[in-house]
N, C-alpha and C positions, 0 to 999 in steps of 0.2 A: 169783958166784952167778947162775945163769941166771934171767932174768926170767920170772915165772910169769904165764901168760895167764889172764885172768879170763873166765869164760863170758859175761859181759855186757859186750861191747865197747861203748864209748860211740860216739856219732855222730862226735864229734871224732876219736876214734881211727881210725874207719873212713875218714874223709875224709883224715886225714894219711897213712894207709897207701896209699890210692888215689893221693894227690898224689905221693908218693914214687915209686910205680910208673910214673907218667907223667912223671917227671923234674922235678916241681915241688917246691921246697923252701920250708918255712916258716921264714924266718930273720929277718924284720924285723917291726916293729910293724904296718906296713901289711899284710903277709902275714897276721898274726894277725887283724887287723880284717876282712879279706876272709873268713877262715875263720868268724869270729863272725857275719858277715852271712849266710853260707850256713846256719849252724846256726839262726839266728833265723828264716830263711825256712822251714826245716823245722818249727820249733816252731809258727809261725803257721799253716802248712798243717795240722798236726795239730789245732790248735784249730778251724780251719774245718771239718775233717772231723768233729770232735766236734759242731759246730753242725749239720751236715747230718744226723748221726744223731739229734739232738734234733728236727730239723724233720720227718724222715720217720717217726720212731718205731720204727726197727729198725736193728740193727747191719749193717755191710757183710757180705754173704754170708748174712744171716739171712732169715727168712721175711717177705715183704712184707705189710704190714698196710693199705696204701692202694694206689690205682691209680698213684700217683707213685713214681718210683724214681731212683736215681743215674744220671747221664749224663756220666761222665768229669770232667775238670778243664780249666780254662783258665788260662794263665799270666798273671801280672800283676807289674809291677815297682813297688816302693814306694821312696820317698825317705826316708832317715833322716839326721838332722842329725849323728849320730855315726858311722854305719857306711856311709853312701853308699847305693848301689842294693841293694835286697833283693828277690830273686825269690821269689814264692809261687805255689802252685797252688791256685786257687779251685774247689771242687767245684761241679758243676752238677746240677740235677735235671731230669727229663724234661719237666715242665710249666712250668719256668721260674719257679717260685714262691719259690725259696729267696732270702732276703734276709739275707746275712751281717751280723753285728753286730760281731764282733771287728775285721774290716776291711770296712767298708761299701762298697757299690758306688760307683764313681767316686772313692773316696778313694785318693790317691796319696802322701800325706805322713803319716809315722808320728808326728812331733813328740814324740819321747821315749816313745812308747807301750811300746817294748821294755823300758825300765827299770821301768816300772810293772808290766808283766806278770810279769817275773821277781821283782819285790819281793813280789808276792802270795804266792809259794811260799816265798821266803826267810823271810818273817815268819810263816809257818805260820797264815795266816788261816783262819777257819772259813768255811763256805758262806755264812752270813749276812753276815759281814764283806766277803766278796768281792762279794756282791750290792750291798751299800752302797757299796763303792768304785766299782764300775762305774757305778752310778747317779749318784753325786756327781761323778765325773770326766768321764763321757761321756753322762750322761742315758740310759743303757741300762737298761731294766727287764727283769730276767732272773728266771727261775724256779730253784728248787733243782735241778730235773732238768737244766736247761740248764748250770748250773755243774758238776754232776756229770759230764755227758757231756764237757764241755771238759777238766776236770781229769783224767778217766780217760784221755783221749787224750794228755795231756802227761806224766803221772806216769811212764810207762815210760821216756821220754826222760830225765827227771830221775834215775831210778833207775840208768840206764846211766851217766850222768855220775858219780854218786856211787860207782860200782863200777868205774870205768875203770882199766886198767893204768897204772902210774906208771913213771917213769924209775928205773933201778937206782941212780943217784947224784945227790945234791943237795949243792951246796956249803954251803948254809945252810938250815935249817928253823926257823921261829918257831912255838913252841907256846904257846897261851894260851887262856883261857876267859873268856867274857863272860857276865854275868848279864842275862837278858831275861825279860819277862813275856809269856806266851803264853796266849791265850784259846782254850779248847777248844770243841768243838761243843756242849757242855753249857752254855756261857756262863760257866764258871768260869775266872778268871784265876789261873795258877799260875806261880811263878818257876822258871826252868830255867837250866841252864848249857850254853852252846853252846861246845863244844871246837873250836878252829880250828888248822889246820896250814897254814902258808904257806911254800912252798919256793922256793928260788932254784936253778935248774938250772945245768948246766955252761956254758951260753951266757949266763948272767946274767939270765935272764928269770924273773919271778915267776909263781908258779902256786899257786892254792888247791888243796891236795891233798885236802882234805875238811873237812866240818863234821859234828859229832856232837852230838846233844842228849841230855842226861841231867838227872836231878833235881838233882845236885850235882857239883861238881868234886872228884875224888879221885884218889889215886895208882893205885888199882885200875882206875878207868875209863881213865886215861891209858895203862895197860898194854894195855887192850883196843884203844885207838887205835893204839899202836905195832905191835901184832900185826897189825892190819888193813893198815897201811901196808906191813909186811913181806910179807904175803900178796899184796898188789897189786903187788909187784915191787921195792920199795925195799930195797936191801941195804947202802947206805953213805951216811952223812951226815957231812960234814966238821965242821960246827959246828951244834949244836943250841942255840937260844936259848930259855930258859924262865924262868918265875918260880918262887918257892918252892913253888907249889901242884902242880907237875908232878913 
């Protein structure tokens, strides 16, 4: 079965395609880590661009509301304990008044910040909870508008990852659901079922194929998951590992 191309190609997919065209193969854990470092740099750059939008008060290409304006980017290399060197592009403003908070000026060490950033979205935190997290961990006082601008810049990247094309064949795929409690923006905590699909490809590498949140685990919802995996390119699974709920 021919692999179906998803209209929302992930950043990882684009990088892999460009890497192959240039003769670069992603075959080892080190290669994968280099790819992750590149993607994290893109993610942090998107966050910084969101900060700049909050600072200036208008979107890129929008109507200027102050005398200040965007003035390009400057490159910066960060050190990560897990991923090595990470290159980011820090936006500048014409008046030099922009003070980034996600990656402050003169800061060169991430010290695990990447894991915390990704955890915010994996946990489905509300704006209020993200504000509290940033204050408790980094002493950053942020507004709801700031959080909104930053998340708005990141969510398209997350959506692309969730809808990325998959390999047509996996030797093994583990299907399971875990129960979690998620607090909504209204402050109410409700139990949810997070459906997980973890695949092992033909090269023996593990890959999270997707995560789907529903009110409850059910055979009907698993059918929806299987249909999405098929639509994203999966045509054959040698071994499917499940529990009785699937």
